[in-house]
N, C-alpha and C positions, 0 to 999 in steps of 0.2 A: 143715591150716593150717600154713604154714611159720613157724618161730620167728624172732623178731626178731633174736636173737643171731647167726644164720647170715649176716645181711647187714652186720654191723658190723665184722668183721675184714678182709674182702677190700678190696684197693685198687680204684681205678676200673677198671683193666685186668682184674683178677680178676673183678669184678662183671660186666663186659662179657662175659667168657668163660662165667661161670656162667649168665647170662641167655640166651646163644646156645644153651647146652645145654637150658635149660628149654623154649625156644620153637622148637627145631629142628623143621621140618616145619609150623609154624603160619603159613606165609605171611608170614614176617618179612622185614624189610629191615635189614640189618646193615652200617652204614657204620662201619668200624673207626676208633675214636678220635674219632667224631663223634656218632653216635646209633643207637639201635635202634628200629624202628617195628614193632609187632605189630598185624596187622589184626584187626578185631573184627566184631561183628554189630550191636550197639547203636551209634547215631550220636553217640557221646560219646568224646572223647579224654581220657585221663589222662596226666599228665606228671609226671616226677621226674628229678632229675639224680644222676649216679653219683659225682661228685667231692665232696670236702670241702676246707676250708681247712687242715686239720691237716697238719703236716710229716711225721708219722710214721703208719703204719698202726696200728690198735688191736691191741695185744698182750694187754692185761689188761682185763677187764670187771668192774667193781665194782658190786655190787647192794645195795639196801636189804634189810633182813631179810625183807620180804614179797615181794621180787623185783620191786617196782613201779618203782623208780628205778634207772636204769643210768647209770654214768659210767665214765670211763677216764682214767688218767694221761696217755694220749697224745691225749685229746680224743675223745669218743664218736662224733662224726660224725653226730648226728641230722640234721643239715643236710647232706645230704638223704638219708641212708640210711633214715631213717624213712619217707620218701616212696617209696623203692624198695620197701620191705616192704609198704607200703600197696597200691601198684599190683599187685604179684604176687599178694597174698592177695585183693584185690578181684576180680581176673580169675578166680581159682580159684573163688571163691564165686558170682559172678554167673551167672545162668541164660543170659542173652544176653551175650556177652563184649564188653567195651568195647575200643576201640582204645588201645594203650599206646605212649607215647613215652618212652624213656630217653635223656637227653642227657649228653654229656660236657662238662666244663669250663665249667659255669655260673658257678663262682666267679671265673673270669678273664674274664668279659664275655659269657657266653652263647655261646661259640664253637660248641658243638654245635647249639644251636638255630638259629644263623645258617646252619649247613651244611644243616640240615633245611629251612629256608625256601628256600634256594638250589635244593635238590633238587626241592622242590615247584614252584618257578618254571620249572624246566627240564623239567617233565613227567615226572620219574622216579618219582613216588609214585602211589599209587592215586587215581583220580578221585573215589572215595567220600569223601575227606577234605574235599571241597567241600560235602558234604551234612551235615557234623556239625551237631548241634544246640547243643552247648556244649562247652567245654574246662574241665577241672579240673586244676590243678596241686596237688601235696601237697608244699609247700616252705616253710611259714610256721611261725614260732615260736608257742608257746603252746597254748591249749586250744580256743578257738572263734573265732579270727579269720578274716575273709574279706577279701582284698585284691583290688581290681580295677584298680589302676594307671590307665592312661589309657583304660580301657574304660568307656563310659557307656551303660548299659542298665538303667533303673529296674525293669523287670519281671523281668529276670534277677536283679538284686540282691534283689528282693522274694522270689523263689523260694528263693534260697540262704539268706536270713534265716529263712525258714520252717522250715529244717532245723536251726535253733538256733545259727547263726553270726552274729557281729556284725561290721559293717563297720569295717575298720581301714585305715591307711595304710601304704604300703611304698615302696621305691625301685626295685627291679628284681628280676625272675626271668625265666625263659625265656618265659613267656607274653607278655611285653612285645613279643617278636618274633613269636611264633607266632599269637596271636589276630588281629592285623591282616593277617597273611599268609593265614590260612584264612577270615577273615571271620566268625568265630564268637565270641560273647561268652565270656569267660574269667574264672576266679577262682582265687586261690591260697588254700588252706585250711590251717589249723594242723595240725601233725603231732606235737605233744606234745613238742617239744624246747625247751629254755630255755638262756639264757646262750650264745647262738650265737657262733661264731668265737672262743671262749676255751677254755682247758683245763678250765674249770669247767662246760662244757656237760653237760647231763644230759637224759635222755629219761624222761618219765613214761608208762609203758606203758599205763595206763588211759586217759589223754587221747588217746594215739595210736589205741588200739583203738576208742575212741568215734568218732573221725573215720573210721576204716575202715568202721564200721557205717553212718555216714551217707553215705559214698561209695557203698557197695553200694545203698543206697536211691535215690540219684541215678541210678546206672546203670539200676536197674529202671524208674524213671520215664522216662528218656530213651528206653527201648526200646519204650514205648507209642506206638501210632500217633497219638494225639491229643495227644502232648507237643509243645510249640511249638519252633520253631528260634529261638534267641536270637541275633540278629545282632550283630556287632561295630560299635560306633559309638565315636568318639573324643571325649573331653572337649573337645579343641581345636575341634571342630565346633560347640560350644555356648557358646564364649566364655569358658571357664574359664582359669585360669592354666595355661600350658604350662611344666611344671617344668624341662624342658630349656633353654628360653629364659631362665627366671629364673636358673638356675644359671650359664649362660654369660654373663649380664649382670654377675655378681658379680666383685669383684676376686679374683685367683687364689687368695690365701690363705684365702678363704671357701668355695671351691667344694666341696672334699672334705668339709668340715664339714657344709655344707648338705645334701649328698647323704646323709650317714650319719644326719642328724637326721630325714630323711624316714621312717625306720623307726618314729619316735615321734610325729611331728607331720605335719599336712597342709601343703601349700604355703600355703594361706589362713592358717593359724595362724602360720607362720614369717614370712610377709609382714606380718602385723599386728604381730608383735614388732619387726621391722625398722623398720616405719613409726613405732613409738612410741619405740624406744630406739637405733636405728641398727645398723649391722652388728656392732658389738662385742658385742651380746647373743648372737650366735650362739656365740661362745666360751664364754660363761657357761653357756648351756643345755647345750652339749656336755660341759663339765666336770661339770655336775650329773648328766647322764644316764650318762656314761661313767667318771666319776671320773678323767678323764685331762686333763692340762694340757700335753701335749707340743707343742701348737700355740703359735706365737707370738701372744700376745694384744695385740700392738701394733696399734691400729686405724688403718689408713692412709686 
């Protein structure tokens, strides 16, 4: 089993090169600066991204006395190097190998995922991707969250919940592009990091390894002949709030705040707050969650 620390210090470019060496000869597709796709046997795709938001690569790794908590003065980069660690080890452990997708530049708008989708549209990727039964990304904070974004499949959600995960809300990750492109239901699972996008970010190794164990179980399930294919369906098709439309309808000074608050609240919850208190409540909620008052709180 590969150790977590080995994934924390390399930059995105170095991780790309490292993974190329890991999977040389494994029928991989390597689009430099965009994505790596490793073909599998089980009809499940695992996804993680190689970049972080931090300005410096990790130079120093600080650990708790028991070695369970990892931090760095440069920002530990659990978002999403913890996911990369999970994919590599899940692939090594699994009897029937999953498909793996490592993307670049998720933190700047999912650029690698977009390139992957374009390659699929142009027929440059394996046809077997159209037969996937589910997609699992490992890019969520916390211990046992499961985020589905705009994917609506109650049976799929029930299956993921049976593995000990709890449905939560989020704003964006790569599967927002990939799931509708491939037509398979997708979920983003917790990978044991906390305080994302700050220098106080840390990784709880036990929480991460618990997710790794669950992902290995899911791969084993997906490899069975009687495991169902979970189709992708959009919440938009069922008359729910379209978060993009809601955000675009807001005055410009509220749009980024609303987007960030979707990590903590559903669209329904935020719309109920707005209905009762007006747009200004968004600033107050933001300040409570982030301890940040950098936004102009003048309600226009």
